[in-house]
N, CA, C and O atoms as a GROMACS GRO file, in nm:
protein
  440
    1MET      N    1  17.242   8.216  10.245
    1MET     CA    2  17.371   8.162  10.206
    1MET      C    3  17.390   8.029  10.278
    1MET      O    4  17.375   8.020  10.400
    2GLU      N    5  17.423   7.930  10.204
    2GLU     CA    6  17.441   7.795  10.260
    2GLU      C    7  17.589   7.762  10.264
    2GLU      O    8  17.661   7.782  10.167
    3ILE      N    9  17.633   7.709  10.378
    3ILE     CA   10  17.772   7.667  10.392
    3ILE      C   11  17.773   7.516  10.386
    3ILE      O   12  17.705   7.448  10.463
    4ARG      N   13  17.851   7.465  10.295
    4ARG     CA   14  17.860   7.321  10.277
    4ARG      C   15  18.001   7.276  10.311
    4ARG      O   16  18.098   7.339  10.269
    5ILE      N   17  18.012   7.169  10.388
    5ILE     CA   18  18.143   7.117  10.426
    5ILE      C   19  18.173   6.994  10.343
    5ILE      O   20  18.097   6.897  10.342
    6ASP      N   21  18.287   6.999  10.273
    6ASP     CA   22  18.332   6.886  10.193
    6ASP      C   23  18.457   6.829  10.256
    6ASP      O   24  18.534   6.901  10.320
    7ASN      N   25  18.477   6.701  10.239
    7ASN     CA   26  18.601   6.641  10.286
    7ASN      C   27  18.702   6.644  10.173
    7ASN      O   28  18.687   6.572  10.074
    8ASN      N   29  18.803   6.724  10.188
    8ASN     CA   30  18.910   6.734  10.088
    8ASN      C   31  19.033   6.663  10.140
    8ASN      O   32  19.048   6.642  10.260
    9VAL      N   33  19.119   6.628  10.050
    9VAL     CA   34  19.245   6.566  10.086
    9VAL      C   35  19.354   6.666  10.054
    9VAL      O   36  19.366   6.711   9.939
   10CYS      N   37  19.435   6.703  10.154
   10CYS     CA   38  19.542   6.797  10.130
   10CYS      C   39  19.663   6.726  10.070
   10CYS      O   40  19.660   6.604  10.049
   11GLU      N   41  19.769   6.802  10.043
   11GLU     CA   42  19.886   6.745   9.977
   11GLU      C   43  19.950   6.631  10.054
   11GLU      O   44  20.008   6.541   9.993
   12ARG      N   45  19.941   6.632  10.185
   12ARG     CA   46  20.004   6.529  10.266
   12ARG      C   47  19.918   6.404  10.277
   12ARG      O   48  19.959   6.307  10.342
   13GLY      N   49  19.802   6.402  10.216
   13GLY     CA   50  19.718   6.284  10.219
   13GLY      C   51  19.624   6.281  10.337
   13GLY      O   52  19.556   6.181  10.360
   14MET      N   53  19.620   6.391  10.415
   14MET     CA   54  19.532   6.396  10.530
   14MET      C   55  19.396   6.450  10.488
   14MET      O   56  19.389   6.538  10.402
   15HIS      N   57  19.291   6.399  10.547
   15HIS     CA   58  19.158   6.451  10.518
   15HIS      C   59  19.138   6.579  10.597
   15HIS      O   60  19.160   6.585  10.718
   16MET      N   61  19.094   6.680  10.525
   16MET     CA   62  19.080   6.811  10.586
   16MET      C   63  18.945   6.868  10.545
   16MET      O   64  18.919   6.884  10.426
   17PRO      N   65  18.858   6.900  10.643
   17PRO     CA   66  18.729   6.957  10.604
   17PRO      C   67  18.749   7.098  10.547
   17PRO      O   68  18.829   7.176  10.600
   18ALA      N   69  18.678   7.128  10.442
   18ALA     CA   70  18.688   7.260  10.381
   18ALA      C   71  18.550   7.320  10.370
   18ALA      O   72  18.453   7.250  10.343
   19ILE      N   73  18.541   7.449  10.390
   19ILE     CA   74  18.415   7.520  10.376
   19ILE      C   75  18.409   7.568  10.233
   19ILE      O   76  18.503   7.630  10.184
   20SER      N   77  18.297   7.538  10.166
   20SER     CA   78  18.288   7.578  10.026
   20SER      C   79  18.292   7.729  10.016
   20SER      O   80  18.230   7.798  10.097
   21GLY      N   81  18.361   7.780   9.921
   21GLY     CA   82  18.377   7.922   9.903
   21GLY      C   83  18.509   7.974   9.959
   21GLY      O   84  18.551   8.084   9.924
   22ILE      N   85  18.576   7.897  10.044
   22ILE     CA   86  18.706   7.936  10.098
   22ILE      C   87  18.807   7.830  10.058
   22ILE      O   88  18.785   7.711  10.081
   23SER      N   89  18.916   7.874   9.999
   23SER     CA   90  19.017   7.778   9.954
   23SER      C   91  19.090   7.719  10.074
   23SER      O   92  19.087   7.775  10.184
   24SER      N   93  19.154   7.606  10.052
   24SER     CA   94  19.226   7.542  10.162
   24SER      C   95  19.346   7.626  10.207
   24SER      O   96  19.384   7.621  10.324
   25ASP      N   97  19.405   7.704  10.116
   25ASP     CA   98  19.514   7.794  10.154
   25ASP      C   99  19.465   7.900  10.252
   25ASP      O  100  19.535   7.935  10.347
   26MET      N  101  19.346   7.951  10.228
   26MET     CA  102  19.290   8.051  10.318
   26MET      C  103  19.257   7.988  10.453
   26MET      O  104  19.274   8.052  10.556
   27THR      N  105  19.209   7.865  10.453
   27THR     CA  106  19.180   7.794  10.577
   27THR      C  107  19.307   7.775  10.659
   27THR      O  108  19.306   7.792  10.781
   28ILE      N  109  19.416   7.741  10.593
   28ILE     CA  110  19.544   7.724  10.661
   28ILE      C  111  19.593   7.858  10.717
   28ILE      O  112  19.646   7.863  10.828
   29ALA      N  113  19.577   7.964  10.640
   29ALA     CA  114  19.618   8.097  10.686
   29ALA      C  115  19.537   8.138  10.810
   29ALA      O  116  19.593   8.193  10.904
   30ILE      N  117  19.408   8.112  10.809
   30ILE     CA  118  19.324   8.144  10.923
   30ILE      C  119  19.368   8.062  11.045
   30ILE      O  120  19.371   8.114  11.156
   31ALA      N  121  19.401   7.936  11.024
   31ALA     CA  122  19.447   7.850  11.134
   31ALA      C  123  19.579   7.903  11.192
   31ALA      O  124  19.597   7.902  11.313
   32TYR      N  125  19.670   7.948  11.106
   32TYR     CA  126  19.796   8.005  11.154
   32TYR      C  127  19.773   8.132  11.236
   32TYR      O  128  19.832   8.150  11.342
   33VAL      N  129  19.687   8.220  11.187
   33VAL     CA  130  19.657   8.344  11.258
   33VAL      C  131  19.594   8.311  11.393
   33VAL      O  132  19.631   8.371  11.494
   34PHE      N  133  19.500   8.218  11.395
   34PHE     CA  134  19.437   8.178  11.520
   34PHE      C  135  19.541   8.121  11.616
   34PHE      O  136  19.537   8.151  11.736
   35GLY      N  137  19.633   8.040  11.568
   35GLY     CA  138  19.739   7.982  11.650
   35GLY      C  139  19.831   8.087  11.708
   35GLY      O  140  19.870   8.079  11.825
   36ILE      N  141  19.866   8.186  11.628
   36ILE     CA  142  19.954   8.293  11.675
   36ILE      C  143  19.884   8.376  11.782
   36ILE      O  144  19.944   8.413  11.882
   37ILE      N  145  19.756   8.406  11.761
   37ILE     CA  146  19.679   8.480  11.861
   37ILE      C  147  19.670   8.400  11.990
   37ILE      O  148  19.683   8.456  12.099
   38LEU      N  149  19.647   8.270  11.980
   38LEU     CA  150  19.638   8.184  12.098
   38LEU      C  151  19.772   8.179  12.172
   38LEU      O  152  19.774   8.186  12.295
   39LEU      N  153  19.883   8.169  12.099
   39LEU     CA  154  20.015   8.171  12.163
   39LEU      C  155  20.041   8.304  12.234
   39LEU      O  156  20.100   8.307  12.342
   40TYR      N  157  19.997   8.413  12.172
   40TYR     CA  158  20.014   8.546  12.233
   40TYR      C  159  19.936   8.555  12.363
   40TYR      O  160  19.988   8.605  12.463
   41ILE      N  161  19.812   8.508  12.363
   41ILE     CA  162  19.729   8.513  12.484
   41ILE      C  163  19.790   8.427  12.594
   41ILE      O  164  19.797   8.470  12.709
   42ILE      N  165  19.833   8.307  12.562
   42ILE     CA  166  19.894   8.218  12.661
   42ILE      C  167  20.024   8.279  12.713
   42ILE      O  168  20.052   8.272  12.833
   43GLY      N  169  20.104   8.336  12.625
   43GLY     CA  170  20.228   8.402  12.667
   43GLY      C  171  20.202   8.518  12.762
   43GLY      O  172  20.276   8.535  12.859
   44ARG      N  173  20.099   8.597  12.735
   44ARG     CA  174  20.065   8.708  12.824
   44ARG      C  175  20.022   8.657  12.962
   44ARG      O  176  20.053   8.720  13.064
   45MET      N  177  19.951   8.543  12.965
   45MET     CA  178  19.907   8.487  13.092
   45MET      C  179  20.026   8.443  13.176
   45MET      O  180  20.024   8.458  13.298
   46PHE      N  181  20.130   8.391  13.114
   46PHE     CA  182  20.248   8.348  13.188
   46PHE      C  183  20.342   8.464  13.219
   46PHE      O  184  20.415   8.459  13.318
   47PHE      N  185  20.341   8.569  13.137
   47PHE     CA  186  20.433   8.681  13.155
   47PHE      C  187  20.388   8.772  13.268
   47PHE      O  188  20.472   8.828  13.339
   48MET      N  189  20.257   8.788  13.287
   48MET     CA  190  20.206   8.877  13.392
   48MET      C  191  20.256   8.838  13.531
   48MET      O  192  20.304   8.925  13.603
   49PRO      N  193  20.245   8.710  13.572
   49PRO     CA  194  20.295   8.676  13.706
   49PRO      C  195  20.445   8.700  13.721
   49PRO      O  196  20.490   8.738  13.829
   50ILE      N  197  20.523   8.678  13.616
   50ILE     CA  198  20.667   8.701  13.623
   50ILE      C  199  20.693   8.850  13.646
   50ILE      O  200  20.782   8.887  13.722
   51LYS      N  201  20.616   8.935  13.580
   51LYS     CA  202  20.628   9.078  13.598
   51LYS      C  203  20.597   9.116  13.742
   51LYS      O  204  20.666   9.200  13.801
   52LEU      N  205  20.494   9.057  13.799
   52LEU     CA  206  20.456   9.084  13.937
   52LEU      C  207  20.566   9.039  14.033
   52LEU      O  208  20.596   9.109  14.130
   53ILE      N  209  20.624   8.923  14.008
   53ILE     CA  210  20.731   8.872  14.093
   53ILE      C  211  20.853   8.965  14.088
   53ILE      O  212  20.913   8.994  14.192
   54PHE      N  213  20.889   9.011  13.968
   54PHE     CA  214  21.002   9.104  13.957
   54PHE      C  215  20.973   9.236  14.028
   54PHE      O  216  21.063   9.295  14.088
   55LYS      N  217  20.848   9.283  14.022
   55LYS     CA  218  20.813   9.406  14.091
   55LYS      C  219  20.824   9.387  14.242
   55LYS      O  220  20.872   9.476  14.312
   56LEU      N  221  20.778   9.272  14.294
   56LEU     CA  222  20.790   9.246  14.437
   56LEU      C  223  20.935   9.236  14.481
   56LEU      O  224  20.972   9.286  14.588
   57ILE      N  225  21.019   9.172  14.399
   57ILE     CA  226  21.161   9.163  14.431
   57ILE      C  227  21.224   9.302  14.433
   57ILE      O  228  21.302   9.335  14.522
   58TYR      N  229  21.190   9.383  14.334
   58TYR     CA  230  21.243   9.520  14.327
   58TYR      C  231  21.199   9.600  14.449
   58TYR      O  232  21.281   9.667  14.512
   59ASN      N  233  21.069   9.594  14.483
   59ASN     CA  234  21.020   9.666  14.601
   59ASN      C  235  21.086   9.616  14.728
   59ASN      O  236  21.117   9.694  14.817
   60GLY      N  237  21.108   9.485  14.736
   60GLY     CA  238  21.174   9.428  14.854
   60GLY      C  239  21.316   9.478  14.869
   60GLY      O  240  21.360   9.509  14.979
   61LEU      N  241  21.389   9.486  14.758
   61LEU     CA  242  21.527   9.536  14.764
   61LEU      C  243  21.530   9.683  14.803
   61LEU      O  244  21.612   9.724  14.886
   62ILE      N  245  21.443   9.762  14.743
   62ILE     CA  246  21.438   9.905  14.776
   62ILE      C  247  21.396   9.923  14.922
   62ILE      O  248  21.455  10.003  14.995
   63GLY      N  249  21.292   9.848  14.965
   63GLY     CA  250  21.246   9.858  15.104
   63GLY      C  251  21.352   9.816  15.203
   63GLY      O  252  21.369   9.881  15.306
   64GLY      N  253  21.425   9.708  15.174
   64GLY     CA  254  21.533   9.662  15.263
   64GLY      C  255  21.646   9.763  15.270
   64GLY      O  256  21.700   9.789  15.378
   65ALA      N  257  21.682   9.820  15.157
   65ALA     CA  258  21.787   9.922  15.155
   65ALA      C  259  21.744  10.045  15.233
   65ALA      O  260  21.825  10.106  15.303
   66MET      N  261  21.617  10.082  15.221
   66MET     CA  262  21.569  10.198  15.295
   66MET      C  263  21.564  10.170  15.445
   66MET      O  264  21.597  10.258  15.525
   67LEU      N  265  21.523  10.048  15.485
   67LEU     CA  266  21.525  10.013  15.628
   67LEU      C  267  21.667  10.019  15.683
   67LEU      O  268  21.691  10.068  15.793
   68TRP      N  269  21.760   9.967  15.603
   68TRP     CA  270  21.901   9.971  15.645
   68TRP      C  271  21.948  10.116  15.659
   68TRP      O  272  22.017  10.150  15.755
   69ALA      N  273  21.911  10.200  15.560
   69ALA     CA  274  21.953  10.340  15.564
   69ALA      C  275  21.891  10.413  15.683
   69ALA      O  276  21.957  10.493  15.748
   70VAL      N  277  21.763  10.386  15.712
   70VAL     CA  278  21.697  10.449  15.827
   70VAL      C  279  21.767  10.407  15.955
   70VAL      O  280  21.791  10.490  16.042
   71ASN      N  281  21.799  10.278  15.968
   71ASN     CA  282  21.866  10.231  16.089
   71ASN      C  283  22.009  10.284  16.098
   71ASN      O  284  22.058  10.311  16.208
   72PHE      N  285  22.075  10.298  15.984
   72PHE     CA  286  22.213  10.349  15.984
   72PHE      C  287  22.215  10.496  16.026
   72PHE      O  288  22.293  10.535  16.113
   73ILE      N  289  22.129  10.576  15.965
   73ILE     CA  290  22.125  10.719  15.998
   73ILE      C  291  22.061  10.740  16.135
   73ILE      O  292  22.107  10.822  16.215
   74GLY      N  293  21.953  10.665  16.162
   74GLY     CA  294  21.884  10.679  16.290
   74GLY      C  295  21.965  10.631  16.408
   74GLY      O  296  21.938  10.672  16.521
   75GLY      N  297  22.064  10.546  16.385
   75GLY     CA  298  22.151  10.499  16.492
   75GLY      C  299  22.229  10.612  16.556
   75GLY      O  300  22.263  10.604  16.674
   76HIS      N  301  22.258  10.716  16.480
   76HIS     CA  302  22.333  10.830  16.533
   76HIS      C  303  22.246  10.919  16.622
   76HIS      O  304  22.298  10.990  16.708
   77ILE      N  305  22.116  10.914  16.603
   77ILE     CA  306  22.027  10.998  16.685
   77ILE      C  307  21.937  10.915  16.776
   77ILE      O  308  21.846  10.970  16.839
   78GLY      N  309  21.960  10.787  16.784
   78GLY     CA  310  21.884  10.702  16.874
   78GLY      C  311  21.751  10.654  16.820
   78GLY      O  312  21.660  10.622  16.896
   79PHE      N  313  21.738  10.650  16.689
   79PHE     CA  314  21.612  10.604  16.626
   79PHE      C  315  21.642  10.480  16.544
   79PHE      O  316  21.732  10.480  16.460
   80ALA      N  317  21.566  10.373  16.568
   80ALA     CA  318  21.587  10.250  16.491
   80ALA      C  319  21.454  10.178  16.474
   80ALA      O  320  21.367  10.184  16.560
   81ILE      N  321  21.441  10.110  16.361
   81ILE     CA  322  21.325  10.026  16.333
   81ILE      C  323  21.375   9.882  16.331
   81ILE      O  324  21.468   9.848  16.259
   82ALA      N  325  21.311   9.800  16.412
   82ALA     CA  326  21.353   9.659  16.418
   82ALA      C  327  21.325   9.592  16.282
   82ALA      O  328  21.218   9.608  16.224
   83ILE      N  329  21.424   9.519  16.235
   83ILE     CA  330  21.405   9.445  16.110
   83ILE      C  331  21.364   9.303  16.149
   83ILE      O  332  21.446   9.223  16.194
   84ASN      N  333  21.235   9.275  16.130
   84ASN     CA  334  21.180   9.143  16.158
   84ASN      C  335  21.091   9.104  16.041
   84ASN      O  336  21.075   9.183  15.948
   85PRO      N  337  21.033   8.984  16.041
   85PRO     CA  338  20.951   8.944  15.926
   85PRO      C  339  20.838   9.041  15.893
   85PRO      O  340  20.809   9.063  15.775
   86LEU      N  341  20.772   9.099  15.993
   86LEU     CA  342  20.662   9.191  15.966
   86LEU      C  343  20.710   9.319  15.899
   86LEU      O  344  20.652   9.361  15.798
   87THR      N  345  20.813   9.381  15.952
   87THR     CA  346  20.863   9.504  15.891
   87THR      C  347  20.923   9.477  15.753
   87THR      O  348  20.914   9.560  15.663
   88ALA      N  349  20.985   9.360  15.737
   88ALA     CA  350  21.040   9.324  15.606
   88ALA      C  351  20.928   9.306  15.504
   88ALA      O  352  20.943   9.349  15.389
   89LEU      N  353  20.817   9.245  15.544
   89LEU     CA  354  20.704   9.228  15.451
   89LEU      C  355  20.642   9.363  15.416
   89LEU      O  356  20.610   9.388  15.300
   90ILE      N  357  20.624   9.449  15.514
   90ILE     CA  358  20.566   9.581  15.488
   90ILE      C  359  20.656   9.660  15.393
   90ILE      O  360  20.609   9.718  15.295
   91ALA      N  361  20.785   9.662  15.422
   91ALA     CA  362  20.879   9.734  15.335
   91ALA      C  363  20.890   9.667  15.199
   91ALA      O  364  20.908   9.735  15.097
   92GLY      N  365  20.880   9.534  15.196
   92GLY     CA  366  20.893   9.463  15.069
   92GLY      C  367  20.773   9.482  14.978
   92GLY      O  368  20.790   9.504  14.858
   93PHE      N  369  20.653   9.475  15.033
   93PHE     CA  370  20.534   9.490  14.949
   93PHE      C  371  20.508   9.634  14.910
   93PHE      O  372  20.466   9.662  14.797
   94LEU      N  373  20.533   9.726  15.000
   94LEU     CA  374  20.499   9.866  14.974
   94LEU      C  375  20.617   9.949  14.928
   94LEU      O  376  20.598  10.059  14.876
   95GLY      N  377  20.739   9.900  14.947
   95GLY     CA  378  20.857   9.974  14.904
   95GLY      C  379  20.880  10.098  14.988
   95GLY      O  380  20.867  10.092  15.111
   96LEU      N  381  20.913  10.209  14.925
   96LEU     CA  382  20.942  10.334  14.996
   96LEU      C  383  20.823  10.383  15.079
   96LEU      O  384  20.844  10.424  15.193
   97PRO      N  385  20.699  10.381  15.026
   97PRO     CA  386  20.586  10.421  15.112
   97PRO      C  387  20.572  10.333  15.236
   97PRO      O  388  20.529  10.382  15.341
   98GLY      N  389  20.608  10.206  15.227
   98GLY     CA  390  20.603  10.119  15.343
   98GLY      C  391  20.704  10.158  15.450
   98GLY      O  392  20.674  10.151  15.569
   99VAL      N  393  20.821  10.200  15.407
   99VAL     CA  394  20.924  10.244  15.502
   99VAL      C  395  20.879  10.373  15.569
   99VAL      O  396  20.897  10.390  15.690
  100VAL      N  397  20.821  10.464  15.492
  100VAL     CA  398  20.768  10.588  15.550
  100VAL      C  399  20.658  10.555  15.650
  100VAL      O  400  20.650  10.615  15.757
  101LEU      N  401  20.572  10.459  15.616
  101LEU     CA  402  20.467  10.415  15.707
  101LEU      C  403  20.525  10.359  15.837
  101LEU      O  404  20.475  10.389  15.945
  102LEU      N  405  20.630  10.279  15.827
  102LEU     CA  406  20.695  10.224  15.946
  102LEU      C  407  20.758  10.334  16.032
  102LEU      O  408  20.752  10.328  16.155
  103ILE      N  409  20.817  10.435  15.968
  103ILE     CA  410  20.877  10.547  16.042
  103ILE      C  411  20.768  10.623  16.117
  103ILE      O  412  20.782  10.653  16.235
  104LEU      N  413  20.658  10.653  16.046
  104LEU     CA  414  20.549  10.726  16.111
  104LEU      C  415  20.488  10.644  16.223
  104LEU      O  416  20.453  10.699  16.328
  105PHE      N  417  20.474  10.514  16.203
  105PHE     CA  418  20.420  10.427  16.306
  105PHE      C  419  20.509  10.428  16.430
  105PHE      O  420  20.461  10.433  16.543
  106LYS      N  421  20.638  10.421  16.406
  106LYS     CA  422  20.735  10.422  16.518
  106LYS      C  423  20.730  10.555  16.594
  106LYS      O  424  20.738  10.557  16.717
  107ILE      N  425  20.718  10.666  16.520
  107ILE     CA  426  20.714  10.798  16.583
  107ILE      C  427  20.588  10.816  16.666
  107ILE      O  428  20.595  10.864  16.779
  108PHE      N  429  20.472  10.776  16.612
  108PHE     CA  430  20.348  10.801  16.681
  108PHE      C  431  20.317  10.700  16.791
  108PHE      O  432  20.244  10.733  16.884
  109ILE      N  433  20.371  10.580  16.783
  109ILE     CA  434  20.346  10.477  16.885
  109ILE      C  435  20.436  10.498  17.006
  109ILE      O  436  20.391  10.479  17.119
  110THR      N  437  20.560  10.536  16.986
  110THR     CA  438  20.652  10.548  17.101
  110THR      C  439  20.663  10.689  17.151
  110THR      O  440  20.736  10.716  17.246
   0.00000   0.00000   0.00000
């Protein structure tokens, strides 16, 4: 099967290469589908980091609230975890498991 490329002129007067055997309408439809797929892929690439950022913000809020709750309740029994950049990062990245890790670390170290 031989594919021959002809130079056709579309309605707007632009030269458009056409593959023999496929109409120009089909070529345009294929170009639209390819463009939509490309937009979808690019959109997914930009959406993933935003999703990660929102997850980190959510974990940070939950971790901060849990640190506050541990310090609030632990204040009555003499137990407190210092809130500093390191504990905030651990609680922020790991969320509730990070706060549990900090509690266990505090119990076993002191």
